[in-house]
C-alpha positions in Angstrom: -29.3 26.9 -15.7 -29.9 23.5 -15.9 -29.3 20.5 -13.4 -26.6 19.5 -15.8 -24.7 22.5 -16.6 -25.0 23.6 -12.7 -23.5 19.6 -11.6 -20.7 20.3 -14.1 -19.5 23.5 -12.8 -19.5 22.3 -9.4 -17.6 19.3 -10.4 -15.2 22.0 -11.9 -15.1 24.1 -8.9 -14.1 21.0 -6.9 -11.1 19.7 -9.1 -10.1 23.8 -8.5 -9.8 23.8 -5.1 -8.4 20.3 -4.8 -5.6 21.2 -7.5 -4.8 24.3 -5.5 -4.9 22.3 -2.2 -2.1 19.8 -3.9 -0.3 22.6 -5.9 3.4 22.0 -5.1 5.9 24.2 -3.1 9.3 24.4 -4.7 10.8 20.6 -5.2 11.9 18.2 -7.9 9.6 17.0 -10.1 9.6 13.8 -12.5 7.2 12.8 -15.3 5.8 9.2 -15.1 3.4 6.9 -17.5 1.2 4.6 -15.9 -1.4 1.9 -17.6 -4.0 -0.1 -15.7 -6.1 -3.0 -17.3 -8.1 -5.1 -14.6 -10.6 -7.7 -15.0 -13.8 -7.5 -12.5 -16.4 -10.6 -12.0 -19.3 -9.8 -9.9 -20.2 -13.0 -7.5 -24.0 -13.0 -6.5 -25.4 -10.0 -5.3 -22.9 -8.3 -3.2 -19.4 -9.3 -4.0 -17.3 -8.3 -6.6 -13.5 -10.1 -7.6 -11.1 -8.1 -9.6 -7.6 -8.2 -10.5 -5.5 -5.2 -11.9 -2.5 -4.6 -14.0 -0.6 -1.8 -13.5 2.8 -0.8 -15.6 4.4 2.3 -14.4 7.6 3.7 -16.1 9.7 6.9 -14.8 10.0 8.7 -18.6 11.0 12.2 -17.3 14.2 11.5 -14.9 15.3 15.0 -12.7 19.0 15.1 -12.7 21.5 13.0 -10.9 18.2 10.5 -10.3 17.7 7.0 -11.4 15.4 5.4 -13.7 12.6 3.4 -12.6 10.1 1.0 -13.7 7.3 -1.2 -12.0 4.7 -3.6 -12.1 2.4 -3.9 -10.0 -0.5 -6.9 -9.6 -3.8 -6.6 -7.2 -6.7 -8.9 -6.7 -9.1 -7.4 -4.6 -12.7 -7.8 -3.4 -16.0 -5.8 -2.3 -18.4 -6.0 -0.6 -21.2 -4.2 -0.9 -22.8 -4.0 2.5 -25.4 -0.9 2.9 -26.5 1.6 1.0 -23.6 3.7 1.8 -20.8 1.3 2.5 -18.7 -1.0 0.7 -15.8 -3.5 2.8 -12.8 -4.1 0.9 -9.5 -6.1 1.0 -6.4 -6.3 -1.5 -3.5 -7.8 -1.9 -1.3 -5.5 -3.6 2.2 -7.4 -5.2 4.9 -5.6 -7.4 8.2 -5.5 -8.4 10.6 -2.3 -9.0 13.5 -2.0 -10.9 14.9 0.7 -9.1 18.3 1.3 -10.1 20.6 -0.7 -12.2 21.8 -2.6 -8.8 18.7 -2.6 -6.6 15.4 -4.4 -7.2 12.4 -4.7 -4.7 9.4 -6.4 -4.4 6.0 -5.3 -2.4 3.6 -7.7 -0.8 0.8 -5.4 0.9 -2.2 -6.5 2.4 -4.8 -3.5 2.6 -8.1 -3.2 4.6 -10.5 -0.8 4.0 -14.4 0.7 3.6 -15.8 3.1 0.4 -18.4 5.9 2.2 -20.9 6.2 -0.3 -21.7 9.7 0.4 -24.2 10.3 -2.2 -26.0 6.9 -1.4 -26.1 4.2 -4.3 -28.4 1.2 -4.6 -26.9 -2.5 -3.7 -27.3 -4.6 -6.9 -30.0 -7.0 -7.4 -28.6 -9.6 -9.0 -28.5 -11.9 -11.4 -29.4 -9.2 -14.4 -28.5 -6.3 -12.3 -24.9 -6.9 -10.1 -23.5 -3.3 -10.3 -24.0 -0.4 -7.9 -26.5 2.1 -9.4 -26.1 5.7 -7.8 -29.4 7.6 -6.8 -27.7 10.7 -7.4 -26.3 12.7 -10.4 -23.1 13.4 -8.7 -21.1 10.8 -7.2 -19.7 11.4 -4.2 -17.6 8.7 -2.0 -14.5 8.1 0.6 -12.2 5.4 0.0 -10.2 4.6 3.8 -7.7 2.0 3.4 -5.1 1.0 6.2 -2.3 -1.3 4.3 1.3 -3.3 6.0 3.5 -3.1 3.4 6.3 -5.5 3.2 9.2 -4.6 1.5 12.2 -7.1 0.3 15.1 -5.2 -1.2 17.8 -7.3 -3.6 20.4 -5.7 -1.6 19.5 -6.3 2.0 19.0 -9.7 3.5 16.1 -8.2 5.8 12.8 -6.7 5.0 11.0 -3.5 5.9 7.8 -3.9 7.3 5.5 -0.7 7.8 2.1 0.5 8.5 0.4 3.7 6.2 -3.3 5.1 5.9 -4.5 6.3 3.1 -7.9 8.5 2.7 -9.3 9.3 -1.2 -12.1 11.8 -1.3 -13.6 10.9 -4.9 -15.9 12.8 -7.0 -17.2 12.0 -10.8 -19.9 13.6 -13.1 -22.0 12.6 -16.0 -21.7 14.8 -19.0 -24.1 13.5 -21.5 -26.5 11.3 -19.2 -28.3 11.0 -16.6 -25.9 8.7 -14.2 -22.2 7.2 -14.3 -23.8 4.5 -14.8 -25.9 4.9 -18.2 -24.5 3.0 -21.2 -22.7 5.7 -23.7 -22.4 7.9 -20.5 -19.3 10.0 -21.3 -17.7 11.8 -17.3 -15.2 13.8 -15.0 -13.8 12.2 -12.5 -11.3 13.5 -9.7 -9.6 12.4 -6.6 -7.9 13.3 -3.7 -5.7 11.1 -1.5 -3.2 11.8 1.6 -0.8 8.6 2.1 0.4 9.0 5.8 2.8 6.4 7.2 1.6 5.5 11.0 5.0 3.7 12.0 8.7 5.6 10.9 9.6 4.0 7.7 13.3 4.3 6.6 11.5 4.2 2.7 11.9 8.2 1.9 9.0 9.8 0.7 5.6 6.9 2.1 4.3 10.4 3.3 1.8 11.3 -0.2 -0.4 13.8 -1.4 -1.9 12.7 -4.7 -4.4 14.6 -7.2 -6.6 12.7 -10.2 -8.6 14.3 -12.5 -9.5 12.9 -16.0 -12.4 11.5 -18.0 -14.3 8.3 -18.5 -16.2 7.1 -21.2 -18.5 3.7 -20.3 -20.0 2.1 -24.0 -21.8 -0.6 -21.4 -21.8 -2.4 -18.5 -18.8 -4.5 -19.8 -16.3 -1.5 -20.1 -14.8 1.4 -18.7 -12.0 3.7 -20.1 -10.3 6.4 -18.4 -7.9 9.2 -19.3 -6.2 10.8 -16.1 -3.5 13.5 -15.3 -2.0 12.4 -11.6 -0.3 15.4 -9.5 1.1 14.1 -6.7 4.2 15.2 -4.6 5.8 13.3 -1.6 8.1 14.2 1.8 9.7 11.6 4.3 7.5 13.0 7.3 4.6 15.7 8.0 7.5 18.0 9.9 9.3 18.4 6.4 8.6 20.4 3.1 6.9 18.2 0.0 10.3 17.4 -2.0 9.2 15.8 -4.9 6.5 16.4 -7.4 5.0 13.9 -10.1 3.3 14.5 -13.4 1.3 11.1 -14.7 0.2 10.4 -17.5 -2.6 7.3 -17.0 -4.9 5.2 -19.5 -7.1 2.8 -17.5 -9.1 0.4 -18.8 -11.8 -2.0 -16.6 -13.6 -5.1 -18.1 -16.5 -6.7 -16.3 -16.8 -9.9 -16.8 -21.1 -10.6 -16.3 
């Protein structure tokens, strides 16, 4: 078996395990469409500034449930600290039309680190301003803590909660040696768990999410990814999972060099 075939086989097995781990029990299902467009600008050798715009829409509505739509805007900064470590700061803002009568606004600062399990070279700048993985298969773990602040149109007071998030990520190239090569097509998969550190009144703050899809990097300036996302939610860790999300997502990233 060639190294490329071996890498693809390993990735598909990992993806299958993640899907099995997140397979929903009996629960209420819905369908969603997500989009994402982000602008990213490297600065110096170590910093990357980014802003992401994400519209989200509920298109398959469970019986008796309201329709909703969300627009999220998230500026962020990423600092490449070591071969195995990035430090990340984000400020997520979002507006959600939850029902005909209730809208909400969210303001959520996040702090986190990305651990490169398979290490990546640091940017050298000014020509090479992105991380280049040292290995064919990329394995990373993204750990974040977020302070969520929710404001509802029908309530005078706001709700604040703290939530821990952990996302284990995999990428493998299909037609090139590395996912950082021009013209590469690649598979990607990840698994994320959302765990509230307080006791929020918001339902379904405790979540699991599995993403899988394909990506294309024509050059250093663009990345395009199509994803299927399977999510499930519950009120607390003592409850069973009560909702299942089936999501189709298209992501476009533009890097300004």
